[in-house]
N, C-alpha and C positions, 0 to 999 in steps of 0.2 A: 790243214783246217781254212786258216788266215789266207791261203794262195786261191783255195776254192771258192773261197766267198768275194774275194778279189776280182776274180774273173768272172763271176755270176752278176756282179755288181756293173761291171764292164760292159758285158753282154745286154745287159737290162737297160744301159744309157744308151748304147747304140742303137738299139732297136726302137727305144724313144725318138731318139733324133730321126730316124728314117719316117718313123709314122708323122711325126711334125714336116718335116721336108714334103713327105706325099699332101699332107691334108695344108699347106702353106705353099703359094706360089705368090712372084711379084705380079700384080695389075701394071697396066701399060703406064700408071702416074709413078711407078716403084714404090706405093703402099701396098707392104706384106697383108696378106688376108687368109683367112682361117673358114676350112667349108665345114660347115654342121653336120653332122651325124650324130646318130643316136648310138652311144657306147655303154657299156657297163661299167658304173661308176661305183666304187667302192673307196670307203673312208674307213681307217685303221687306228687306232691310239696303242700306243705301247705304254706299258707300265709295268712297275716292279713291286714284288712284295715278300711274303712269307706265306708257307702252307701251315694250316691249322685243322683239329679236326673237328668233323661235323659234331661228333658228341663226345665230351669229354666229363669227367669226374672232379669237380671242384674239390680243391682243400685249402680249409679255411683255418686262420685262427680260432681255437674253442671258446665257445661265448660260456662255457661253465666255469671259466676261471673271473670272470666278472671284471677283470682289467687289463691293461696292456703286458703283452709278456715280450720277453728279450729274448732272443735266438740264442741258443748256448750251441747249437750243430744243427746243420742242414745236408740234407745228401745233395749230391750236384747236379746241376741243370742236364737234363737228357739220362738220367742215370736209369739203367734198369733194375727195377724192385719187383718183389715178389709181395704176394699176399702176406700181410702181418708184420713186414719189414717195417723200421721206424723210419720216417719220413724226415720229422723236424723234431726235435729237442729243446726243449724251453729252459731258463736258465730256474733254479727252483731257491734260488738264495732269499728273496723276498718272502716266500711264502714258509719257509723253514723258522725264517726270523719270528714271522706272524704265528705261527704253531707256537715257538715258543714264550713268546709274550701272551699269547692265549692262554697256555698251562699255566704260567706264573701266575696271571691276574685271576685264574681259576683257584689256583690255593690260596692265594692272599684273600678273595672273598669268603672260602671256607673256613680259613683261619678267623677272618673278621666274624664270620657268623657263631662262631664255636665262642669266640671270646663275648659277644653281644649275649648270646643266649646264655652263658655261666653268670656273666654280671647281672642278666636280667633276672635269673633265678636267685643269687645272692640278696639282690635287693631286696625282691620279694618276699625273701625269708625273713631279713632285717626287719621289714615294714610289717609284717605280720605278727612278728615278735613285739614292737614296740603298740601296736594298735593291741595285741593282746594284754599287754603287761598294762597299758592304758585302761582296759578295761576291769582288769583285777583291781588297779587302784579305784576306780569309779565305784564298783560293787564295795570294796572294802570302805569307802568314803560315805556310802550310803548306808551300809552295815553299822556303823561306828559313827553316828551323826550325833552331834556335841549342839543340839536344840535346846537343851532345860536349862533354863537361865537361873534356876535355885542351886543348880549342882556346879555347872562351866560357867566360867566368867565370859565377859563379852568378848574377849580376845579369842579365847579359844573357839567360841561360835562363830566367828569371822573369820579364823583359819580353817576350820572345819568345810563352811561355805567355799572358799578360794580352794582348798584341795579338790573338791567334787567337781567345780568348775572346770579346773584345770585337767583332772583326769580325762572328764567327756571330751575336751580341746583338744587333747595328747591323741584322743582315738580318732576322733573326727579327722585329726591332720594325717593322721599314719594312713588312713582309710581311704581320704583323698589323693597325698602322693601316692599310696601304692596303684590308683587308679591312671595318675599322670605317667606312672614309671612305667607301667604295662603300656600303655599308648606310644611312649617314646622306644619302647623297647620293638614294638611291633613295626615303628617306621623305620627303624632302623635298620631289622629285619627285611623288611622291604626294598631298601636303596642296597642291602648288601645283596638280595635276589637280584636286581635289575644289573648289579655289577658281575654277578656270576651269569647271567643270560646274555650281556657284553662277550666276555670272554667264550662262553661257547659258540657264539655268531662268530666269532673271531676263531676258535678252533675250527668249526666248521666249515668256514670260508677257505681257510690255507686248506684243511686237507682235500676239500673240493679240488682245489686248485693244484695242488700235487699231484691229484689222480689224473689231471688235462695236461701234463707236461709234455706227454708225446703222443704225435700222430701217426697212425698207422696206415699202411698200404692197403686199400680197401679190395685190391685185385691186382694181378699180374699186369705189368704195363711200363711204359717208359713216364718218367717224372719230367713235367715242363714247368720251369719255375717262372710265376708271373713278373712282368715289371711294371713298375708304378711311373707315375708321370714323368719321370727323368728317364725314364727308360733304364733304371737299375733293377736288379734282381735282387730280392731277399737273401740276407748276408750274414753272418756270426755277429750278433752283437745291435743287430737292427731291432727295432721295436715294432711290434705287431698289436693291433687293435683287434679286440675281438670282433669274430666275422670278416676280419678283411680276407680277401684272397691272398694266397701265399705260392700255389701251384695248382696243377691240374693233372690229372691222369688220362691222354685221352684214347678213344678207339680207334686202333688203326685202320679200322678196317673201310672207313670212309672220308675222306679229306676233302677239304675245301682250300681256294687260295684267296687269302686277303692283299689286295693290291690297292696302289694309288695312284690316281691320275691328276696330272696337274691342272688346276683350274680352267689356265688358257685352252684345254684340250678337250675339256669335258662337255662341250656343247653336242647335244645329241644323244648324251649317255642314257638308257631306258633299261629298263629289266627285260628280262629274257633274250638280251643280244648273244650272240655266238661269242665265244673266246676259246683260244689258243693259248696252254701253258706249257713254258717250258722250265724246267730247273736249271739252275746253275749249275749244278755237279753232273748233270746228265744232259746237255745240250742237244745231245740227238733224239731224246725222249719227246714226244708232244703228247699234251692229254687234251681232249676236247671239254668243253664243258659251257656254261649260260650263265650269265648275270642273274644272280637270287636278290641281291642287295645292293643299294646304293644311299650313301649320304645325301641329305637334302641340302646342308650347308658345308661349305668347302672349309679345312681347318687347316694350322701348320700341322706337321710332322714333328716337328723337333722345336720345343720351349726355344723361344728367341730367335728363331727365324720365319722370316713374315711369308716364305713361300706358302701358297694354300693348294690344297689337293681335296680331290674327292677319294672318299674311301669307297672301295668296291668289293664285296664278295661274289667270286667267280666258283658255282658248284660243278665238281669236275664228274663228267660219266662213268669213269671207272677210276679205281685208286691200286697202285702196286706198292704194298707195303715193305717190298724189299728196297726200294729206292727213295721211297716218300717217307719223311719225317716229318714232326711238326718241327715249324722254325726254319726248316729249309727254305733257301731263298730262290725266287720264282720270276720267272718274265712272263709277263700276258699281253698278249695283243687282242685287243678287242674289236671284234666288227662292227664298228657304230653305226655304218650305214653300208646298204648294196643294194642300188638302183638297177634296174635295166632297163634298156634303151633309153638312156637319160642323156640330156643335151647339155656336154659337159664341155665347156668352153675355156682356152686360156686365161689366167689372169688379166693379161695386158689387152685382153679385147673387150674388158668390161670399162666404162668411164663412170663418173659421177661428176654432173653439173646441176649447180641449182639443186641442190638437196636429191637429184633423182637419177638411179639407176639406167645407163643406156648402152648401148654399142651403134655402130655405124655401119648399116648394112648395102651392099654394093647391088644397086640396080641401074640398068644402062649405061655403064660406066663410069655413073657417081654414086658416092656415099651419101646414104640418107639418116638420121638420126633415128633409132628403134628405142621406147621405153620398154625396159625389160623387167622380170620379177624373178629374185632368186631366191633359193631354197639353202642351200649346204656349199661349201667347198671343201677345197683340201690345199695342200701347200701350192697347187700351181694350177689347179683346174677352180672353177663355179659352175655349178648346176643351174642351169636357168629353167622354169618352170613354166614362163609365161612371154610371149613376144618373137619369137623364133620356130621356124617351121625347119623341117629336112632341107639340107641344100641349100640353105642361105649362106652368102658371103662374107665374112666380118673382116672388118679392118683391125689389126694388130696395132695401130699406130693411129691418132688422133688425127686426120684427115685436115679438120678445119687447123689445127694447132701447126701442120706442114705449111697449108697455103698460108700462111700469115708470115712464116718463117720466111717464105718464098716471094712476098711482096716486101 
């Protein structure tokens, strides 16, 4: 294969040399010239990248968990999966601990509620008994009131009044304390109810998280793990946030190529330009396509490397699932420009003086400067759109500089 390529390159070089020699000749003053003729001008850009499915089902971290999850097991990148197979399994430790804590908190809250209710009933019974006793004492004091001054002494009359007032105060106090105790008991029960609801919420979240610890394949396919900004794939022990992408299961019926073009080579890139894609694993197979997406701004491909690229998406005309898999490295040749009957002159025939582009055209044995307008260029050719006509003979060296050297 390498020998055949080398022979082809040598033959192309020899053919180019013959063409240049045929178009170039020495004039009488030994200034080499080039005769302008319209040719087919094609500029191609080579880029590399990988294959990606046009349609794919994303696999993301479950949002039901409500928190970051740690991967305990994950299928290998490129693994063939069947519908219902486990793709990712997350660590259940935090949810199990939270479920245990929530259950204990709920049991504690239930015990507190039982104790508080029992204490409230006991206190209410005692206070009602005190109030009843005070009522009995008050009725007794009123029934046996010592208010006859002829029968009872002054001391007995005063003592009887004091006993009646004390019994009334005892009853009032018992009733007021009973109301306060009932209010405190209800407040304590409300606080315990809050603790019970918090425990219930913790249990519910833990149970919901435990149910979301496994991701199953939605259908048969190949698992392609997603790389992060560092180019790393998810692995055991890595933390995934809810909704973050983990992998995708692509539809292998339609593929596209995502390639990267150097910023310096990206001039003229546009939508719908033709492209030819070759698989690195199958260099003999070529697939035609066209540019369907193009980045507006260049960006580095790797962190810390300042070289910038334009991302280009090439949609292929056909897909061969037997050799084309997501992630396969490819090389794409983009046909940036294809002009028919273009005046493509050698770069050495173009000069720049005082900010103007010009050529030296030979007329009547002399070279005269001619302003020209250029549109595009390749490694060795420049396309001139204004200033030349077919048959013009151009100097390949600066004739004015040659005269100065001669003088």
